[in-house]
MARGUTI-805700 format. One record per residue (C-alpha): residue number from 1; x, y, z. Coordinates in Angstrom, 3 decimals. Layout:
# MARGUTI-805700
+-----+----------+----------+----------+
| seq |       xx |       yy |       zz |
+-----+----------+----------+----------+
| NUM |        X |        Y |        Z |
...
+-----+----------+----------+----------+
# end
This chain:
# MARGUTI-805700
+-----+----------+----------+----------+
| seq |       xx |       yy |       zz |
+-----+----------+----------+----------+
|   1 |  102.218 |   39.239 |  196.374 |
|   2 |  104.972 |   37.007 |  195.078 |
|   3 |  102.519 |   35.661 |  192.466 |
|   4 |  101.618 |   39.086 |  191.259 |
|   5 |  105.186 |   40.172 |  190.674 |
|   6 |  105.810 |   36.777 |  188.988 |
|   7 |  102.869 |   37.234 |  186.667 |
|   8 |  103.964 |   40.979 |  186.170 |
|   9 |  107.455 |   39.945 |  185.109 |
|  10 |  106.275 |   37.265 |  182.907 |
|  11 |  103.979 |   39.560 |  181.265 |
|  12 |  106.839 |   42.224 |  180.719 |
|  13 |  108.983 |   39.600 |  179.436 |
|  14 |  106.284 |   38.526 |  176.935 |
|  15 |  105.968 |   42.140 |  175.713 |
|  16 |  109.632 |   42.351 |  175.090 |
|  17 |  109.835 |   39.176 |  173.243 |
|  18 |  107.060 |   40.347 |  170.800 |
|  19 |  108.383 |   43.744 |  170.866 |
|  20 |  109.666 |   43.686 |  167.095 |
|  21 |  106.228 |   42.521 |  165.863 |
|  22 |  104.388 |   45.469 |  167.886 |
|  23 |  107.094 |   47.919 |  166.614 |
|  24 |  106.389 |   46.724 |  162.917 |
|  25 |  102.680 |   47.185 |  163.517 |
|  26 |  103.004 |   50.601 |  165.286 |
|  27 |  105.689 |   52.062 |  162.761 |
|  28 |  102.969 |   52.331 |  160.216 |
|  29 |  103.471 |   52.351 |  156.409 |
|  30 |  106.478 |   53.449 |  154.430 |
|  31 |  106.534 |   56.119 |  151.721 |
|  32 |  106.479 |   54.000 |  148.407 |
|  33 |  107.050 |   56.973 |  146.025 |
|  34 |  109.854 |   56.600 |  143.424 |
|  35 |  109.885 |   60.193 |  142.707 |
|  36 |  113.288 |   61.779 |  142.017 |
|  37 |  113.988 |   65.458 |  142.860 |
|  38 |  116.930 |   66.822 |  140.683 |
|  39 |  116.550 |   70.636 |  140.287 |
|  40 |  114.053 |   70.971 |  142.895 |
|  41 |  114.319 |   73.049 |  145.993 |
|  42 |  113.362 |   71.776 |  149.590 |
|  43 |  113.147 |   73.903 |  152.876 |
|  44 |  112.842 |   71.785 |  156.119 |
|  45 |  112.717 |   73.497 |  159.577 |
|  46 |  114.300 |   71.716 |  162.356 |
|  47 |  116.268 |   69.336 |  160.390 |
|  48 |  119.286 |   69.202 |  162.296 |
|  49 |  117.808 |   66.298 |  164.351 |
|  50 |  115.112 |   63.629 |  164.387 |
|  51 |  112.502 |   63.618 |  162.016 |
|  52 |  113.467 |   66.627 |  160.165 |
|  53 |  117.015 |   65.163 |  159.799 |
|  54 |  115.844 |   61.901 |  158.128 |
|  55 |  113.501 |   63.656 |  155.975 |
|  56 |  116.212 |   65.873 |  154.614 |
|  57 |  118.447 |   62.903 |  154.148 |
|  58 |  115.937 |   61.174 |  151.993 |
|  59 |  115.141 |   64.269 |  149.925 |
|  60 |  118.677 |   64.818 |  149.470 |
|  61 |  119.168 |   61.401 |  148.368 |
|  62 |  116.585 |   61.930 |  145.700 |
|  63 |  118.597 |   64.927 |  144.471 |
|  64 |  117.080 |   67.888 |  145.749 |
|  65 |  118.691 |   71.021 |  146.817 |
|  66 |  117.843 |   71.023 |  150.733 |
|  67 |  117.793 |   73.660 |  152.959 |
|  68 |  118.233 |   72.927 |  156.609 |
|  69 |  116.525 |   75.783 |  158.679 |
|  70 |  117.375 |   75.550 |  162.255 |
|  71 |  118.206 |   77.718 |  165.184 |
|  72 |  121.658 |   75.956 |  166.121 |
|  73 |  123.564 |   76.456 |  163.212 |
|  74 |  126.653 |   74.097 |  164.397 |
|  75 |  124.187 |   71.323 |  164.890 |
|  76 |  122.682 |   71.877 |  161.617 |
|  77 |  126.073 |   71.968 |  159.774 |
|  78 |  127.028 |   68.622 |  161.606 |
|  79 |  123.785 |   67.180 |  160.302 |
|  80 |  124.389 |   68.564 |  156.508 |
|  81 |  127.875 |   67.151 |  156.411 |
|  82 |  126.627 |   63.830 |  157.561 |
|  83 |  123.907 |   63.777 |  155.109 |
|  84 |  126.179 |   65.018 |  152.299 |
|  85 |  128.617 |   62.155 |  152.986 |
|  86 |  125.792 |   59.840 |  152.855 |
|  87 |  123.816 |   61.007 |  149.835 |
|  88 |  126.850 |   62.190 |  147.925 |
|  89 |  124.547 |   65.347 |  147.325 |
|  90 |  126.558 |   68.391 |  148.090 |
|  91 |  123.589 |   70.663 |  147.766 |
|  92 |  122.594 |   70.466 |  151.478 |
|  93 |  122.638 |   73.829 |  152.952 |
|  94 |  122.357 |   75.293 |  156.407 |
|  95 |  120.608 |   78.550 |  157.141 |
|  96 |  119.782 |   80.024 |  160.602 |
|  97 |  115.956 |   80.222 |  161.596 |
|  98 |  114.770 |   80.938 |  165.245 |
|  99 |  110.812 |   80.323 |  165.001 |
| 100 |  110.586 |   82.072 |  168.191 |
| 101 |  111.766 |   85.407 |  166.779 |
| 102 |  109.822 |   86.990 |  163.803 |
| 103 |  112.863 |   89.006 |  162.932 |
| 104 |  114.658 |   85.840 |  162.624 |
| 105 |  111.896 |   84.276 |  160.434 |
| 106 |  111.822 |   87.268 |  158.137 |
| 107 |  115.680 |   87.311 |  157.942 |
| 108 |  116.006 |   83.745 |  156.610 |
| 109 |  112.796 |   84.361 |  154.312 |
| 110 |  114.791 |   87.328 |  152.876 |
| 111 |  117.907 |   85.348 |  152.455 |
| 112 |  116.401 |   82.391 |  150.952 |
| 113 |  114.350 |   84.605 |  148.369 |
| 114 |  117.491 |   86.273 |  147.467 |
| 115 |  119.229 |   82.939 |  146.708 |
| 116 |  116.347 |   80.921 |  145.214 |
| 117 |  114.102 |   81.576 |  142.525 |
| 118 |  112.070 |   78.531 |  143.068 |
| 119 |  110.793 |   76.439 |  146.179 |
| 120 |  108.973 |   73.144 |  145.631 |
| 121 |  108.507 |   71.567 |  148.782 |
| 122 |  108.318 |   73.539 |  152.449 |
| 123 |  108.241 |   71.325 |  155.266 |
| 124 |  107.402 |   73.132 |  158.662 |
| 125 |  108.769 |   70.213 |  160.808 |
| 126 |  110.461 |   72.081 |  163.858 |
| 127 |  108.792 |   72.078 |  167.149 |
| 128 |  108.686 |   72.204 |  170.814 |
| 129 |  106.718 |   70.194 |  173.398 |
| 130 |  106.234 |   70.199 |  177.199 |
| 131 |  108.031 |   73.353 |  177.709 |
| 132 |  107.654 |   75.251 |  181.116 |
| 133 |  105.897 |   78.352 |  180.695 |
| 134 |  107.629 |   81.042 |  178.615 |
| 135 |  107.325 |   83.361 |  175.738 |
| 136 |  108.800 |   84.073 |  172.661 |
| 137 |  110.515 |   87.205 |  171.528 |
| 138 |  107.361 |   88.660 |  170.352 |
| 139 |  105.450 |   87.697 |  173.567 |
| 140 |  103.650 |   84.592 |  172.551 |
| 141 |  103.477 |   81.497 |  174.619 |
| 142 |  106.321 |   79.442 |  173.299 |
| 143 |  104.173 |   76.243 |  172.114 |
| 144 |  101.631 |   78.664 |  170.101 |
| 145 |  104.699 |   80.948 |  168.945 |
| 146 |  106.983 |   78.146 |  167.842 |
| 147 |  104.949 |   75.368 |  166.529 |
| 148 |  102.328 |   77.376 |  164.924 |
| 149 |  102.754 |   81.100 |  164.494 |
| 150 |  106.372 |   80.811 |  163.501 |
| 151 |  105.417 |   78.341 |  160.796 |
| 152 |  102.274 |   80.423 |  159.789 |
| 153 |  104.536 |   83.503 |  159.241 |
| 154 |  107.243 |   81.606 |  157.544 |
| 155 |  104.792 |   79.969 |  155.019 |
| 156 |  103.163 |   83.306 |  154.407 |
| 157 |  106.652 |   84.785 |  153.364 |
| 158 |  107.521 |   81.970 |  151.128 |
| 159 |  103.811 |   81.517 |  149.456 |
| 160 |  104.511 |   83.645 |  146.408 |
| 161 |  107.798 |   81.668 |  145.470 |
| 162 |  105.834 |   78.350 |  146.017 |
| 163 |  103.139 |   79.689 |  143.531 |
| 164 |  105.818 |   80.451 |  141.102 |
| 165 |  107.128 |   76.986 |  141.350 |
| 166 |  104.205 |   74.857 |  140.900 |
| 167 |  103.445 |   72.057 |  141.463 |
| 168 |  104.497 |   72.621 |  145.213 |
| 169 |  103.669 |   71.512 |  148.389 |
| 170 |  103.666 |   72.649 |  152.057 |
| 171 |  103.802 |   69.861 |  154.788 |
| 172 |  102.902 |   70.813 |  158.572 |
| 173 |  103.641 |   68.664 |  161.278 |
| 174 |  100.903 |   68.162 |  163.665 |
| 175 |  100.145 |   65.211 |  166.024 |
| 176 |   97.470 |   62.695 |  166.883 |
| 177 |   97.240 |   64.858 |  170.223 |
| 178 |   95.580 |   67.679 |  168.249 |
| 179 |   92.116 |   65.628 |  169.177 |
| 180 |   92.806 |   66.830 |  172.723 |
| 181 |   93.272 |   70.423 |  171.677 |
| 182 |   91.164 |   73.551 |  171.788 |
| 183 |   91.342 |   77.028 |  170.488 |
| 184 |   91.101 |   78.773 |  173.611 |
| 185 |   90.291 |   82.347 |  172.318 |
| 186 |   89.871 |   83.690 |  175.837 |
| 187 |   93.339 |   82.542 |  176.936 |
| 188 |   95.562 |   81.926 |  173.821 |
| 189 |   98.374 |   82.878 |  175.883 |
| 190 |   97.766 |   80.138 |  178.984 |
| 191 |   98.024 |   82.958 |  181.333 |
| 192 |   94.899 |   82.147 |  183.245 |
| 193 |   95.603 |   78.312 |  183.132 |
| 194 |   98.705 |   76.858 |  181.879 |
| 195 |   99.345 |   73.133 |  181.185 |
| 196 |  102.356 |   71.871 |  179.377 |
| 197 |  100.980 |   68.871 |  177.715 |
| 198 |   97.818 |   70.755 |  176.539 |
| 199 |   99.886 |   73.862 |  175.310 |
| 200 |  101.435 |   71.397 |  172.739 |
| 201 |   98.048 |   69.865 |  171.853 |
| 202 |   96.394 |   73.240 |  171.234 |
| 203 |   99.343 |   74.329 |  169.005 |
| 204 |   99.061 |   71.079 |  166.940 |
| 205 |   95.188 |   71.799 |  166.473 |
| 206 |   95.915 |   75.106 |  165.277 |
| 207 |   98.368 |   73.383 |  162.527 |
| 208 |   95.723 |   71.069 |  161.504 |
| 209 |   93.232 |   73.941 |  161.136 |
| 210 |   96.014 |   76.124 |  159.248 |
| 211 |   96.413 |   73.336 |  156.845 |
| 212 |   92.616 |   73.268 |  155.934 |
| 213 |   92.160 |   76.896 |  155.645 |
| 214 |   95.516 |   77.398 |  153.620 |
| 215 |   94.364 |   74.568 |  151.179 |
| 216 |   91.021 |   76.274 |  150.882 |
| 217 |   92.825 |   79.665 |  150.016 |
| 218 |   95.200 |   78.114 |  147.480 |
| 219 |   92.573 |   76.246 |  145.482 |
| 220 |   93.594 |   76.524 |  141.823 |
| 221 |   97.157 |   77.756 |  142.418 |
| 222 |   98.831 |   74.364 |  142.076 |
| 223 |  100.290 |   74.670 |  145.651 |
| 224 |   98.874 |   71.770 |  147.845 |
| 225 |   99.201 |   71.634 |  151.643 |
| 226 |   99.170 |   68.396 |  154.166 |
| 227 |   98.988 |   68.053 |  158.063 |
| 228 |  100.802 |   65.044 |  159.336 |
| 229 |  101.143 |   63.027 |  162.525 |
| 230 |  104.654 |   61.222 |  162.550 |
| 231 |  103.649 |   58.823 |  165.187 |
| 232 |  105.197 |   58.221 |  168.606 |
| 233 |  108.945 |   58.697 |  167.728 |
| 234 |  112.253 |   58.676 |  169.654 |
| 235 |  113.676 |   62.281 |  169.374 |
| 236 |  114.980 |   64.997 |  171.164 |
| 237 |  111.222 |   66.721 |  171.276 |
| 238 |  110.561 |   65.226 |  174.598 |
| 239 |  113.591 |   66.311 |  176.295 |
| 240 |  111.767 |   69.062 |  178.441 |
| 241 |  109.892 |   66.251 |  180.294 |
| 242 |  111.581 |   64.064 |  182.580 |
| 243 |  108.554 |   61.703 |  182.754 |
| 244 |  108.336 |   61.357 |  178.973 |
| 245 |  112.084 |   60.681 |  178.540 |
| 246 |  111.708 |   57.818 |  181.244 |
| 247 |  108.482 |   56.403 |  179.416 |
| 248 |  110.128 |   56.579 |  176.186 |
| 249 |  113.242 |   54.742 |  177.467 |
| 250 |  111.264 |   51.947 |  179.143 |
| 251 |  109.107 |   51.405 |  176.237 |
| 252 |  111.829 |   52.130 |  173.640 |
| 253 |  111.160 |   48.707 |  171.981 |
| 254 |  107.676 |   50.118 |  170.756 |
| 255 |  108.552 |   53.513 |  170.021 |
| 256 |  109.306 |   54.683 |  166.337 |
| 257 |  112.656 |   55.480 |  164.859 |
| 258 |  113.386 |   58.922 |  163.366 |
| 259 |  113.391 |   57.180 |  159.830 |
| 260 |  110.075 |   55.377 |  160.485 |
| 261 |  108.626 |   58.857 |  161.797 |
| 262 |  109.651 |   60.699 |  158.656 |
| 263 |  107.718 |   58.224 |  156.357 |
| 264 |  104.334 |   60.266 |  156.411 |
| 265 |  106.031 |   63.546 |  156.031 |
| 266 |  107.978 |   61.970 |  152.960 |
| 267 |  104.603 |   60.394 |  151.519 |
| 268 |  102.896 |   63.799 |  151.858 |
| 269 |  105.851 |   65.551 |  149.922 |
| 270 |  106.570 |   62.896 |  147.327 |
| 271 |  103.310 |   60.664 |  146.601 |
| 272 |  101.894 |   61.230 |  143.020 |
| 273 |   98.313 |   62.150 |  142.776 |
| 274 |   97.766 |   63.686 |  146.153 |
| 275 |   96.542 |   66.947 |  144.849 |
| 276 |   92.825 |   66.141 |  145.665 |
| 277 |   93.645 |   65.709 |  149.373 |
| 278 |   94.861 |   68.887 |  149.951 |
| 279 |   94.326 |   70.288 |  153.302 |
| 280 |   93.823 |   66.661 |  154.977 |
| 281 |   95.389 |   65.254 |  158.011 |
| 282 |   97.575 |   62.142 |  157.558 |
| 283 |   98.957 |   59.440 |  159.777 |
| 284 |  100.680 |   56.083 |  158.732 |
| 285 |  100.898 |   57.507 |  155.206 |
| 286 |   97.260 |   57.513 |  154.993 |
| 287 |   94.563 |   60.388 |  155.013 |
| 288 |   92.742 |   60.151 |  158.472 |
| 289 |   89.941 |   61.656 |  160.042 |
| 290 |   90.001 |   64.607 |  162.365 |
| 291 |   87.496 |   64.408 |  165.393 |
| 292 |   84.306 |   66.300 |  165.326 |
| 293 |   85.259 |   68.192 |  168.454 |
| 294 |   88.237 |   69.499 |  166.680 |
| 295 |   86.450 |   70.224 |  163.366 |
| 296 |   84.190 |   72.748 |  165.345 |
| 297 |   86.810 |   75.241 |  165.473 |
| 298 |   87.452 |   74.793 |  161.755 |
| 299 |   84.646 |   77.468 |  161.353 |
| 300 |   87.137 |   79.965 |  163.013 |
| 301 |   89.583 |   79.387 |  160.329 |
| 302 |   92.396 |   79.816 |  162.670 |
| 303 |   94.686 |   81.307 |  162.836 |
| 304 |   93.427 |   83.989 |  160.536 |
| 305 |   90.423 |   84.407 |  163.165 |
| 306 |   92.653 |   84.379 |  166.326 |
| 307 |   91.211 |   87.848 |  167.115 |
| 308 |   92.666 |   88.755 |  170.647 |
| 309 |   94.697 |   91.883 |  170.574 |
| 310 |   98.081 |   90.280 |  170.677 |
| 311 |   97.342 |   87.831 |  167.674 |
| 312 |   95.752 |   90.590 |  165.747 |
| 313 |   98.745 |   92.605 |  166.142 |
| 314 |  100.825 |   89.697 |  165.123 |
| 315 |   98.809 |   89.320 |  162.067 |
| 316 |   98.860 |   93.047 |  161.115 |
| 317 |  102.347 |   93.686 |  161.848 |
| 318 |  103.593 |   90.841 |  159.690 |
| 319 |  101.363 |   91.962 |  156.560 |
| 320 |   99.214 |   88.835 |  156.510 |
| 321 |   95.843 |   89.138 |  154.514 |
| 322 |   92.805 |   88.146 |  156.643 |
+-----+----------+----------+----------+
# end
């Protein structure tokens, strides 16, 4: 027993010694684009913290007018103040957006469209993970409603402005765990069987499929769209899971920083010559494959084809073309 404990201690010590090299390997690539953004307008959801905040910081540093769209305006103002001081860019603005409430989404879009005549980059970054079972204000399971349908509606409401501002881009945050996701048409709400982990996976698969179908529909418009896996990142996203919080703390030397996690989003927002890859899924600042089991659902063109009554009503009530 003592021998086993000794070996385990030695192994863990070895891991921590080589942790910097392992972190460098798992950190993936870095956005190499030198594109500057004076006069460009950007909207980033959930940019008051984590990956979104670092994405906003970099885009502001490049001269863009950046809208931080978030539920907690006070946290948003704190982040914006920090970014303005850091980048010397006064054009970092905060607007309230609650993706769990279509009324809030519509109010944000209405206000933004009244303020701005252009929109060059929309980054659908906000999300929730491992939530106990709950529903949005409109009656959707929270992961599906916030991670996917909320951004789906927001993109729809801002799409004409994106078309008027071409070339423009939409970046949708997904995850490598979309490989474990399924579009469970018979139980989209998770009412028959609910798993906090798989609910997150399903919503991230829906974002990959949304990106692909949106790219197909936007061919020739000058608007391109990309799905992104940021990596395993140290952020507030895991706050609903004690186990993940514990694991992230234990393995913190191997987990990406928020800055590292933002690099693929920045690459898809900024890199030149990316237009032919519209609709693709990216990880480590490179296009990556989607597993065939996930591709099966592409034929359904989710979420346009999420046909059960509740989602059909969502599509119909919000004037979304199917």
